C-alpha positions in Angstrom: 78.8 50.0 95.9 75.3 51.3 96.2 74.3 54.6 97.6 74.2 55.0 101.3 70.6 54.6 102.6 68.7 57.7 103.7 68.7 58.3 107.4 66.6 60.7 109.5 68.3 63.2 111.7 67.4 61.1 114.7 69.0 58.0 113.0 72.1 60.0 112.2 72.4 61.0 115.8 72.0 57.4 116.9 74.7 56.3 114.4 77.1 58.9 115.7 76.6 58.0 119.3 76.1 54.3 119.3 78.3 53.2 116.3 81.0 55.9 116.2 81.3 56.8 119.9 80.5 60.5 119.6 79.4 61.9 123.0 75.8 63.1 122.6 73.9 63.4 125.9 70.1 63.4 125.7 70.0 67.1 126.4 72.4 67.8 123.5 70.3 66.0 120.9 68.3 69.1 120.0 71.4 71.1 119.3 73.0 68.3 117.4 70.0 68.0 115.1 69.8 71.8 114.7 73.5 71.7 113.5 72.8 68.9 111.0 69.8 70.8 109.7 71.7 74.0 109.2 75.0 72.7 107.8 74.2 69.1 106.7 75.8 65.9 107.9 78.1 65.7 104.8 79.4 69.3 105.2 79.8 69.3 108.9 80.5 65.8 110.2 82.0 64.1 107.0 84.0 67.2 106.3 85.5 67.8 109.7 85.5 64.6 111.6 89.1 63.3 110.8 90.9 65.3 113.5 88.7 63.7 116.1 89.0 60.1 115.0 91.1 57.4 116.6 93.0 54.7 114.7 89.9 52.4 114.8 87.8 55.1 113.2 85.8 55.8 116.4 85.8 59.3 118.0 88.4 60.2 120.5 87.0 60.0 124.1 84.9 63.0 125.0 84.4 64.3 121.5 81.1 66.1 121.1 79.5 67.5 118.0 80.3 71.0 119.4 84.0 70.1 119.0 83.4 69.3 115.3 81.4 72.5 114.9 84.3 74.5 116.4 86.6 73.2 113.7 84.0 73.9 111.1 83.7 77.5 112.3 87.5 77.9 112.5 87.7 76.8 108.8 85.0 79.3 107.9 87.0 82.1 109.6 90.2 80.8 108.0 88.6 81.2 104.5 87.6 84.8 105.3 91.1 85.7 106.5 92.9 84.3 103.4 90.2 85.5 101.0 90.5 89.1 102.2 94.3 89.0 102.1 94.4 87.5 98.6 91.9 90.2 97.3 94.5 92.8 98.4 97.2 91.0 96.4 94.8 90.6 93.4 94.0 94.3 93.2 97.7 95.2 93.4 98.8 92.7 90.7 96.0 93.8 88.4 97.1 97.4 88.8 100.8 96.7 88.3 100.4 94.3 85.4 98.0 96.5 83.4 100.4 99.5 83.9 103.4 97.6 82.8 101.7 96.0 79.8 100.2 99.2 78.6 103.5 101.1 79.0 105.1 98.7 76.7 102.4 97.9 74.1 100.0 100.8 74.3 96.5 101.4 75.6 94.6 100.0 72.6 92.7 96.8 73.3 94.3 95.3 70.2 97.5 95.2 72.3 96.4 92.6 74.8 94.3 90.8 72.2 97.3 90.2 70.1 99.3 86.9 70.6 102.4 88.8 69.4 102.6 90.6 72.8 103.0 87.4 74.8 105.8 84.9 75.1 105.4 81.5 73.6 109.0 80.6 74.5 109.9 79.6 71.0 111.9 76.4 70.8 111.0 75.3 74.3 109.2 72.0 75.2 106.1 74.0 76.2 105.9 76.3 73.2 102.7 74.6 71.8 101.1 74.5 75.2 101.8 78.2 75.7 100.4 79.0 72.3 97.1 77.3 73.3 97.0 79.1 76.6 97.6 82.5 75.0 94.8 81.8 72.6 92.5 80.8 75.5 93.5 84.0 77.4 92.7 86.2 74.5 89.4 84.5 74.0 88.6 85.2 77.7 89.4 88.9 77.2 87.3 89.1 74.0 84.3 87.7 75.9 84.4 90.5 78.5 85.3 93.5 76.3 83.0 92.7 73.3 79.7 94.5 73.4 77.2 94.1 74.9 78.6 94.1 78.4 76.9 93.9 81.8 79.6 96.0 83.3 78.9 99.8 83.2 82.6 100.8 83.0 83.2 98.4 80.1 80.2 99.7 78.2 81.2 103.3 78.9 84.7 102.7 77.4 83.3 101.1 74.3 80.5 103.6 73.8 82.8 106.6 74.3 86.1 105.4 72.8 85.4 102.1 70.9 88.3 100.8 73.0 88.5 99.0 76.4 92.0 99.6 77.8 93.6 96.9 79.8 93.2 98.7 83.2 89.5 98.5 82.7 89.4 95.0 81.3 91.3 93.5 84.2 88.5 94.5 86.6 86.3 91.9 85.0 88.6 89.0 84.8 89.3 86.6 87.6 92.5 86.3 89.7 93.1 83.0 88.0 93.1 84.7 84.6 95.4 87.5 85.8 97.7 84.8 87.2 97.7 83.0 83.9 98.3 86.3 82.0 101.3 87.1 84.1 102.8 83.7 83.4 102.3 84.2 79.7 103.7 87.8 79.5 107.1 88.6 78.2 110.0 88.7 80.7 110.1 92.5 80.4 106.6 92.8 81.7 107.0 90.2 84.4 110.2 91.7 85.7 108.6 95.1 85.8 105.9 93.8 88.1 108.1 91.5 90.2 110.6 94.3 91.0 108.0 95.9 93.2 108.4 93.1 95.7 111.5 92.2 97.7 113.1 88.8 97.1 110.5 88.0 94.4 111.7 87.1 90.9 109.4 86.7 87.9 109.5 82.9 88.2 108.9 83.1 91.9 105.9 85.4 91.4 104.3 83.1 88.8 104.4 80.2 91.3 103.0 82.4 94.1 100.2 83.7 92.0 99.2 80.2 91.0 99.3 79.1 94.7 97.1 82.0 95.8 94.7 81.4 93.0 94.1 77.9 94.2 93.6 79.0 97.8 91.3 81.8 96.6 89.2 79.2 94.7 88.9 77.0 97.8 87.7 80.0 99.8 85.2 81.2 97.1 83.7 77.7 96.8 83.4 77.2 100.5 85.6 74.1 100.5 87.7 72.8 103.4 90.9 75.0 103.7 92.8 74.1 106.9 94.4 71.0 105.3 94.9 72.5 101.8 97.7 71.2 99.7 98.8 71.1 96.0 100.9 68.7 94.0 104.7 68.9 94.4 104.8 70.2 90.8 103.1 73.3 92.0 105.2 74.0 95.1 106.4 77.5 95.6 110.1 78.2 95.3 112.4 78.2 98.3 112.3 81.6 100.0 114.5 83.3 102.7 111.8 82.7 105.3 112.1 78.9 105.0 115.7 79.2 106.2 114.9 81.9 108.8 112.3 79.7 110.4 114.6 76.6 110.4 112.0 74.4 108.7 113.3 70.9 108.5 114.1 69.1 105.2 113.6 65.7 103.7 116.5 63.5 102.8 116.2 64.9 99.3 116.8 68.3 100.7 113.2 69.6 100.3 111.5 71.6 103.0 108.8 69.7 104.8 106.5 72.7 105.3 105.7 75.9 103.5 106.0 74.5 100.0 102.7 72.9 99.0 100.4 73.5 102.0 98.5 76.4 103.5 101.6 77.7 105.2 103.1 78.1 101.6 100.1 80.4 100.9 101.0 82.5 104.0 104.6 82.7 102.9 103.3 84.1 99.5 101.3 86.7 101.4 104.4 87.7 103.4 106.2 88.7 100.2 103.2 90.1 98.3 101.4 92.1 101.0 102.5 95.4 102.6 103.7 94.8 106.2 100.7 96.3 107.9 98.3 94.0 105.9 100.4 91.0 106.6 100.7 91.6 110.3 96.9 91.9 110.5 96.6 88.6 108.6 98.9 86.9 111.1 97.1 88.5 114.1 93.8 87.3 112.8 95.1 83.8 112.3 96.5 83.7 115.8 93.2 84.9 117.2 91.3 82.2 115.3 93.6 79.5 116.5 93.2 80.7 120.1 89.4 80.6 119.7 89.5 77.1 118.3 91.7 75.8 121.0 89.5 77.4 123.6 86.4 75.7 122.2 87.8 72.2 122.0 90.3 70.3 124.2 90.1 67.1 122.2 93.3 67.9 120.3 96.3 70.1 121.0 97.2 73.3 119.1 100.1 71.6 117.4 97.8 69.1 115.8 95.8 71.7 113.8 99.1 73.6 113.0 100.5 70.4 111.6 97.5 69.9 109.4 97.8 73.5 108.1 101.5 72.9 107.4 102.4 75.6 110.0 105.6 75.0 112.0 105.4 75.5 115.8 107.3 78.8 115.5 105.2 80.0 112.6 104.6 83.5 114.1 108.3 84.2 113.7 107.4 84.8 110.1 106.8 88.4 111.2 110.5 88.9 111.9 
């Protein structure tokens, strides 16, 4: 297949109106072109058109470009809400993990740069993989603590003490790296961190951190979030809230929602955030949903909730 031919903004408007059935009145053409100029056809229309399409791939009756933009704006707000909440979790995990690790292996940087202080799970089927991951983790740490450094606090630790303790090093590494570090730590360190959270075991936390890392990356890279999902192999473990909300199951006994979707990420936040922060997150989500449904009447609230993996009674997650 060849590349799609270039089209002017006016030609794109004509295509949307005459070929696809989008409602664009003459007086709305100026705004439509302005939106395409600011956000691009690919990011705005191609990225957010699906909820407004009928089975024959034309737009649902009455759909305007303002409806598509409303969903685009909602997704932007959604990213802000989740990114902020995940940052709170990130800071907390970095603090707890560095404290636990240092308390067991000491404050010298040689401790977290030594593969001996991680768990390869000898004799397991993933021993070789974990050995490679530990080596990669240590290489990442070396790259941020070895002089010269662009980070003043890292440079200060090295200049003054010729040692960068873990609590300083973790400020530089990403949430993805701290998530990987947690999964590679010994059970003693993992349990020490997990015990700070109700109903969360070390294995449960490893899955939750992986899930939130992936959501964070979507947010950071400005990708579409509302229909986020991961492979079944990365599903979070069953939690008490799944039962409390009465989420339906498949014939195989697996929950239909809250395992691999965006609602799964919200469940992670329920268990990893303090109550006041989680309640604010839920309130912000509810407000964003209200705003979206106030701006477009093309689809019902339950349709966007379904795409997000949210059950109709999702706010009962606060109970």
